[in-house]
C-alpha positions in Angstrom: 78.0 183.4 163.5 74.8 185.6 163.6 77.0 188.7 163.3 78.8 187.3 160.2 75.4 186.4 158.7 74.1 190.0 159.2 77.2 191.4 157.7 76.8 189.3 154.6 73.2 190.6 154.2 74.4 194.2 154.6 77.1 193.8 151.9 74.8 191.9 149.5 71.4 193.7 149.6 68.3 192.2 148.1 68.5 192.7 144.3 65.6 194.5 142.8 63.9 193.1 139.7 63.1 195.5 136.9 60.8 195.7 133.9 60.1 197.6 130.7 59.0 201.2 131.5 56.4 201.0 128.7 54.4 198.2 130.4 51.1 199.6 131.6 49.1 198.3 134.6 45.4 198.5 134.3 43.3 198.8 137.4 40.1 196.7 137.0 41.6 194.4 134.5 40.2 190.9 134.6 41.5 188.0 132.6 39.8 184.6 132.5 41.4 181.5 131.2 40.2 178.0 130.4 42.5 175.1 131.4 42.3 172.0 129.2 44.0 168.6 129.4 43.6 167.1 125.9 39.9 167.7 125.1 38.9 167.8 128.8 38.3 171.1 130.5 39.9 170.9 133.9 38.9 174.3 135.2 39.2 178.1 135.1 41.8 180.7 136.1 40.9 184.3 136.7 43.3 187.2 137.3 42.1 190.5 138.7 44.0 193.8 139.2 41.8 194.9 142.1 43.1 198.2 143.1 46.2 200.1 144.5 47.0 201.0 148.1 49.8 201.8 150.4 51.4 199.3 152.8 54.1 200.5 155.1 54.6 203.6 153.0 55.0 201.5 149.8 52.7 201.9 146.8 51.4 198.4 145.8 49.1 196.7 143.3 46.5 194.3 144.8 46.1 191.3 142.6 43.8 188.3 143.0 44.2 184.8 141.4 41.1 182.6 141.5 41.5 178.9 140.6 38.4 176.7 140.2 38.3 173.2 138.9 35.5 171.9 136.7 32.8 170.5 139.1 32.0 167.7 136.7 35.6 166.3 136.9 35.7 163.9 139.9 39.5 163.5 140.1 40.2 167.3 140.4 38.8 169.4 143.3 40.4 172.8 143.7 38.9 176.1 144.6 41.5 178.6 145.8 42.1 182.3 146.0 45.6 183.9 146.2 46.1 187.6 146.9 49.4 189.3 146.0 50.3 192.9 146.9 53.3 193.9 144.8 55.2 197.1 144.2 56.4 198.4 140.8 59.7 196.6 141.2 57.8 193.3 141.5 58.5 192.8 145.2 55.9 191.1 147.3 54.9 193.2 150.3 52.0 191.0 151.4 50.7 187.6 150.3 47.5 185.9 151.4 46.5 182.3 150.8 44.9 179.2 152.2 47.3 176.4 153.0 46.9 172.9 154.2 49.3 171.3 156.8 48.7 167.9 158.3 45.1 168.0 157.0 44.4 171.3 158.6 43.6 174.4 156.5 45.1 177.7 157.5 44.5 181.3 156.5 48.1 182.3 155.9 49.6 185.8 155.7 53.1 186.5 154.6 54.5 190.0 155.3 57.7 190.9 153.6 60.1 193.1 155.6 63.0 194.0 153.3 64.6 196.4 155.8 65.2 193.6 158.3 65.4 190.9 155.6 62.5 188.9 157.1 59.3 187.3 156.1 56.7 187.4 158.9 54.4 184.4 158.6 51.1 184.1 160.5 48.8 181.1 160.0 45.4 180.7 161.5 43.3 177.5 161.5 40.1 178.3 159.6 38.1 176.0 161.9 39.8 177.0 165.2 41.0 180.6 165.2 42.8 180.0 168.5 45.2 177.6 166.8 47.9 179.6 165.1 51.4 179.2 163.7 53.7 182.3 163.8 57.3 182.4 162.6 59.9 184.4 160.8 61.9 183.3 157.8 65.0 185.1 156.5 65.0 186.7 153.0 68.1 187.8 151.2 66.7 187.9 147.6 63.6 188.9 145.8 61.0 186.2 146.0 58.0 186.0 143.6 54.8 184.0 143.9 53.2 182.6 140.8 50.9 185.6 140.3 53.7 188.1 140.6 55.8 186.1 138.1 53.0 186.5 135.5 53.2 190.3 135.8 57.0 190.3 135.8 56.9 188.3 132.6 54.4 190.7 131.1 56.8 193.6 131.8 59.9 191.8 130.5 58.6 189.8 127.6 59.9 192.4 125.1 63.5 191.6 126.3 66.0 189.1 125.1 67.5 187.6 128.2 67.3 184.6 130.6 66.4 185.1 134.3 66.6 182.7 137.2 64.0 183.7 139.8 63.3 182.4 143.2 59.6 181.5 143.7 57.7 180.0 146.6 54.6 178.0 147.2 53.3 177.0 150.7 56.6 178.1 152.3 58.7 176.1 149.9 61.2 177.9 147.7 62.6 176.9 144.3 64.0 178.3 141.1 62.2 179.2 137.9 64.1 179.9 134.7 62.5 182.2 132.2 63.9 182.6 128.7 62.7 185.9 127.2 63.0 185.6 123.4 62.0 189.1 122.5 60.6 187.7 119.3 57.2 187.5 117.7 55.1 184.5 117.0 51.6 184.5 115.5 48.9 182.4 117.3 45.2 181.9 117.2 42.9 181.6 120.2 39.3 180.7 120.0 38.1 183.9 121.7 39.4 186.1 118.9 38.4 185.9 115.2 41.8 186.7 113.8 45.3 185.4 114.7 47.5 187.7 116.8 51.1 188.5 116.8 52.6 187.7 120.2 55.8 187.8 122.3 57.0 184.3 123.1 58.9 183.0 126.1 59.7 179.6 127.6 61.4 178.2 130.6 61.6 175.6 133.4 59.9 175.4 136.8 62.4 173.7 139.1 60.0 173.2 142.0 56.4 172.1 142.6 53.9 174.9 142.6 50.1 175.2 142.7 48.4 172.1 141.2 51.8 170.4 141.0 53.1 172.9 138.4 56.7 171.9 137.4 59.0 171.3 134.5 59.0 173.1 131.1 56.6 175.8 130.1 55.8 178.1 127.1 53.9 181.3 127.0 52.5 183.8 124.4 51.7 187.4 125.2 49.9 190.1 123.3 52.0 192.8 121.6 50.3 195.8 123.1 51.5 197.9 126.1 49.5 195.7 128.6 50.8 192.4 127.2 48.3 190.0 128.7 49.1 186.3 128.4 47.1 184.8 125.6 48.1 181.1 125.8 50.4 178.9 127.8 51.5 175.3 127.8 52.3 173.9 131.3 53.0 170.6 133.1 50.9 170.0 136.3 50.2 166.9 138.4 47.8 165.4 135.8 50.1 166.0 132.8 50.6 168.6 130.2 47.8 171.2 130.0 46.9 174.2 127.8 45.8 177.5 129.2 44.0 179.9 126.9 42.4 183.4 127.4 38.7 183.2 126.9 37.3 186.4 128.4 38.5 189.8 129.6 37.5 193.1 131.1 39.3 196.4 130.7 41.5 195.2 127.9 41.0 196.0 124.3 42.6 193.4 121.9 44.6 195.0 119.1 45.4 193.1 116.0 48.9 194.2 115.3 50.6 193.2 112.1 54.4 192.9 111.9 56.1 194.1 108.8 58.3 191.3 107.5 
């Protein structure tokens, strides 16, 4: 049975995702978003493209996602940092996070070995470093975490297609459908004085991700070559929320008018 499984993997190699060649990464880019449920501010999301480096002879981008809930909201308490190291084909090479299992918080490291079709997982108890969980999972497809999916969407939002992508959160995998519309839609965000033309997409998360993210979503991205997300509508454990860009570094907003 093992030999048959290996043969299947060899004949069906891991498919590579691709993006638009005109998409431009920006080292040092930092995007800050407010998250609101109705008129209540739930918290803040912050995305950083920290730097580039080489892992196992692969050039990767180091990205951090910071999630911080509003300290004045008693029913939400979340302060998390996720680190993703991805190549230019949107493959995760390394993913770092904190995860809770049976009320124990672990520092978790996922190392993706595409040659052997394995994910090496190493979990260390933050309060007792002698307590560890080490295991390998098989991988026969490209798997994206939530952060990587944002950059994949930025690269592909100019397209007209539907993708079904495998994502994971805390070792659980599920499907995410993204419908790239390749069309423009004008929106207004409070951080900019004028409305902006954007690329629009929507889709469905068929799993539970960070903060209980699941179900339908919508997103609007700037038209320029960096295409940062400007606004999103999502469903999380508390209900439907709106995410909106409120601050940025190393991005220059361009008001682009589309000729009708």
